[in-house]
PATOR-585106 format. One record per residue (C-alpha): y, z, x; residue in one letter. Coordinates in steps of 0.25 Angstrom, whole numbers, plus 2048, in hexadecimal, padded with zeros to 3 digits. Layout:
<pts>
YZXA ...
</pts>
This chain:
<pts>
7EC7E97EBI 7EA7DA7EDA 7DE7D37E6N 7D67D07F2P 7CE7C57ECR 7D97BC7E7H 7E17C17F5E 7D77BB7FER 7D47AD7F6R 7E47AC7F6D 7E57AF804R 7DB7A5808A 7E279A7FFR 7F079E805L 7EB79D813A 7E478F810L 7F278A809A 7F978F814Q 7F178781ER 7F277A817R 80177C816L 80277E824A 7FC770827K 80676881DK 811761822A 81E767821K 827761816G 81B75A80FS 81875B801A 80A760805N 81076C80CR 81976F800A 80C76F7F7K 805778801A 811782802R 8117847F3H 8017867F3K 8037917FEV 80F7977F5A 8067977E9R 7FC79D7F0I 8067A87F5H 80B7AA7E7A 7FC7AC7E1R 7FA7B77EBI 8077BE7E8T 8047BE7D9D 7F57C27DAR 7FB7CE7E3R 8057D27D9R 7FB7D17CED 7F17DB7D6G 7FD7E57D9L 8017E57CAH 7F37E87C5K 7F17F37D0L 7FF7F97CET 7FE7FA7BFT 7F08007BFR 7F480A7CAL 80180E7C1V 7F980E7B4R 7ED8177BAE 7F58217C3N 80182A7C0Q 80682D7CFT 8038227D8L 8058257E8V 80881A7F3I 80B81A800E 819816804D 81580A80EL 81E803817T 81A7F5813V 8247EE81BR 8217F4827N 8117F3825M 8117E4822V 8167E3832R 8077E6836N 8017D8837R 7F37DE834R 7F87E4827L 8027DB822A 7F97D181AR 7F37DD813A 8007E5810I 8077D980AS 7FB7D4802D 7FA7E37FCA 8087E17F8A 80B7F07F9W 81A7F07F7S 8177E97EAD 80D7F27E6F 8157FF7E8R 8217F77E0S 8187F47D5M 8118027D4L 81F8097D5E 8258017C9Y 8188017C0K 8188107C3A 8268117BEA 82180A7B1W 8158137AEY 81D8207B3G 8138227BER 8178287CCE 8178217D9V 8188287E6I 81A8227F3A 81582B7FFV 81E82B80BD 819820814R 819828820F 80F831819F 801830821P 7F882F816S 7EE82881FS 7ED83282BR 7EF83F822L 7E184581FC 7E0847811S 7D6853812A 7DD85C81BC 7EB85681EG 7E985382DA 7F1848832L 7EA83E83BA 7F0837846E 7F5828846A 7EB82183FM 7EA810840P 7E9807834L 7DA804838H 7D5812837V 7D0812828R 7C782082AI 7CA82B831W 7C683A833T 7CF847832C 7CE85283CG 7C985A82FC 7BD85182EG 7C1848822V 7BF83A824T 7C883181DH 7CA823818D 7D881F81CR 7DD81A80ED 7D6824806V 7DC82F80EN 7EA82A80DA 7E88287FEA 7E48367FCK 7F183A805N 7FA8327FDL 7F58377F0L 7F88467F5A 8068427FAA 80983B7EDG 8048467E5R 80D8507EDA 81A8477EBV 8178477DCS 8168557DBA 82185A7E5C 82B84F7E1G 82C84A7EFA 83383D7F2G 82A8317F4V 8348287FCR 83282880BP 84282780CQ 844835806R 84483F811R 84484E812T 84D85681BP 841858824G 83F849825G 83384781EQ 830840811S 82E849805A 820843804T 81D848812K 82085680FQ 816857804E 80B85080BI 80385C811H 803864805G 7FE8587FDA 7F2854806T 7ED861807R 7DF8617FFG 7E08537FCI 7D28517FFS 7D08567F0R 7D68497EAL 
</pts>
């Protein structure tokens, strides 16, 4: 989502400016100048990120009638120290917000699949569910013999789940529960993923 070229250069400038700020005497005029410089770099990073998000979300909404996303718990995910920087840089919450309001403008549909749907662990070829899968596992092979790229497999499963929700009119909010205790999205999944390898 972010622009890697600008992001890397701005991050290097930010790190240098922060080191210089740390060396300035507290209360000095030079410290105030250094603090303003750090703030300007932060603002530049934010502006460039938002510009990239606007361009991407506008293109996605213009080119697609229905967009399927995963209802991720970003607040919990940033607690992971290894992922916090990448998740914050991607600005997923802003991305979803822009996508939803632009979809409303253009008359498009945004479907958020339940956050508990095992998109990565569900075989998109046979529908079998793999055991717990750590984040470092990027490639895995199902018992049916099909080898999956974790992200591609998840995208296929999310697409099928989104189509099921769109076709059946099921709820897309994870808070909406059925009497059996599962979200409407979950109840449609197994039928939706059968034959997904043809996508």
